[in-house]
N, C-alpha and C positions, 0 to 999 in steps of 0.2 A: 490863602485861607482854603482850607479843606472843602471839597464840595461834599454835599449831604446826601446820604443814601435815601432810598425811597420811604423807609420804615422811620426815618430821623423825622421827614417830613410830614408824614403822617401824624406822628406823636407831637407835631408843633401844635395842632390844635387850630390850624388856621382855617376856620370854617367859612369864611368870605372868599378864600383862594381855592385853586385848582392846580395841580403840578400837571403841564401839557408839554410834551416835548421837552424843550430845554428849560424851560422857565415857570415861574409862579404867575399864573394869571388872575384878575379880579374884574369885573365890572360891577359898578355903582350906578343905581337909577338916580337921575336929576330932573327937576322939573323944567330946568330951559338952559340956554347955554349962559347964561350968566352966574347961575348957581354951580355949574359945571366948572366954570373959569375959577368962581372962589375956592370950588373943593381944590381943584388944581394947585391954585396957589399956596394953600395950606399945606398940599401933600410936598410941594416943592420945599418948604420952610422945616417940614420934619424931615425931609431927605438931606437938608443943609445942616441940621443938628447931628445927624448921624454919618455924614460923609457918604451917601449914598442915594441914587435915586432911582427911579422907575422909568421905563418908556410909557409914554401916556397917549393914548386919543381919544377925542371929543368928539362926541356926535351927537345927533338928537335924540335927547332924552338919557343918554349915557355917558359915561368915562371909563374906559378901557386901561386897565395898567399891566404892566408885566414888569417883572423883576427877575434880574440874573447877574451873577458875576461873572464879568468877562475873563478873569484870569482865576478861576477856582483850580483846585490842586486835585488830581484824579491819580491815585496811586492802585499801579497793579499789584499782584500778589507777590511779585519777586522785589518790589519797592520801586520800581520805575514810576517816576512822576512825568505828568503831562498837563498841561495848562489848558482847560477846557471852560467853556460856557455851561455854568449850571449854578443851580441856588446853593448859596452857603448860609452861614448862621446871619450874615449880615443882611439877606434879604429876608430872612424869617423875621429878624428884629424889626424890618421897615415895615413888612406886611402887619405885624402886628399894632404898628403905628399909624399906618393908612386907615385901618380899620376902627380904631379910636378915633382918628378924625373924621372919619364918615360917620362914626356915630354922633359926634357933635355936632354935625351939618345936619342930622336927621337924615340919612340916606339909607337906602335899601340896597342891600347886595344882590346881584343875580349871579349867582354862581355857576349855575346850570347851563347858561347861555353862552359861556366862553368857547371858544375853540381854536385850532391852530391848523394850517394847511401846509404841507411840504410837498415837495415833488421829489419822486424817487426814479434813478435811471439805472437799469440793470446794465452791466458791463464788467469785462475783466480788465479794462484799461483804465480805470480811473485817473491815475496818476497821467496819463496821456491826455484826457480829453477835458480834463477838469479845467485846466486852463484857457480853454475855449469858450466854456460856459461861465467861468468866472468874468470875462472879458464880457460878455454877451449879458449876463444878467445884471453885472455891477457895475462893468468898468474898470474895477479894480482887481490886479492878479492878487492883492493879497487876500482877497476874499476865500481863496482856495486854503482849506484848513484852518480857517478862522475859529477857533474855539472848539478843535476837536482834534484828535489824532490822525485821524484821517484825511480825505481828499474832499470832503464835503463843501459845498460853498456857500458862504452865510455871508449876506449882506450885511455890513456893520449899522447901517442905519435904518433895517428894518422894510424896505421898501418892497422887497420880492421875496416869495417865500424859498426858505432853505431848501438847497439841492442837496441829496445824498446820493451815493452810488451803491448798489449791492449785486451781488453774485446772478448772473443770469442761470435761470434752471435748462439744463442741456437736453433734457427729456420734452421741453415745451416747446411745441412747433410754433405758438403764437406769434408773429410779428411785433406784437406791442413790447415796447421796452420802456417807456415812460408810464409813470402810474402817478396819482395823487393819494395823499395820505391825509387824511382828515383825524386829528385828535380832539375827542370829546370828554366832558368829565364822565365817570364810570357811571353815575346814576342815570344817565341820558342815553346811554349807549344801546341797552334793549329798544328804546324807543324809536332813535336813529335808524337802527337796523330793520326794525319793523317798517319804518315810513320808505325805506329804499324798497324793500319787497313789494309793498304796496304800491309802489310808482311801478313795477315792472322788473326791478333787478332781482338777482339770484344771488344764493351764498354759494362761492366756490371753495372755500376753504375756512372753516373754522376751529381746524385742528389745535390752533393757537389762542381760542377765545377764553377770556374777555379782552385779553391784550390785542390781538389781532384777527381782523375776521375780513376776508379777501371776497370782494362782491365783485359783480359784473352787470353792465347794461345789458339791454337785448342784443346790442350788437357785438357782444362779447369784451369789450373794453372794462378793463378792471380797476380797480379801486381799493384802498385800506381802509377800515373803519379802527382806529387805534383808541386805546384807553391808557392811560400813564398809571397815575396811582390812584388809588381808593380817596373818597375823602374822608377825613378825618371823623371819629366819631365822638372827638372831645367836645 
């Protein structure tokens, strides 16, 4: 099944969901654990009917869900196909169904609270070092390149953040090669950045804002605030 582009996801009108990193994410607020468990059961039944299921996290007062297709098809301009982890139409269909189930249960969505953490490592030898990180992070060699055309390390169970590899800046003398990337919904990015600055952080590079803003703590350690797709206006 073909992956959906950003515009297609935005046009789907998934007001309860946000596209962050590789997946669609939602949080629904629940009164207690039992209410959350009932909702998860109903979501499972909806997934059974469509032959597709989300990843689920149940915590105090909330249920978090992630939707992604593990074998989506990405086509390059020359027609080359890659199997990637990315939302497809089946994720959109299930997202709509989950929102319907949530409404039946009287639950409120809290889409601005979702976020995704990923790790980045600057290197020109990703093929050489990725096996080490796949073994350390997941214990599974197949985690290297899972759901991506590159060497990115992704744990199939979602226990640890994804690790991706970027090209180092040869003109940057900083010793730091690891950094974190935090994906947030577009409507809270400005507030999150303001909180970072108020806490003592600085903006290092906002040339790709609002998609990417590089920030640093007072010691110079850098992180990246990321925004994927804007929320649908539908």
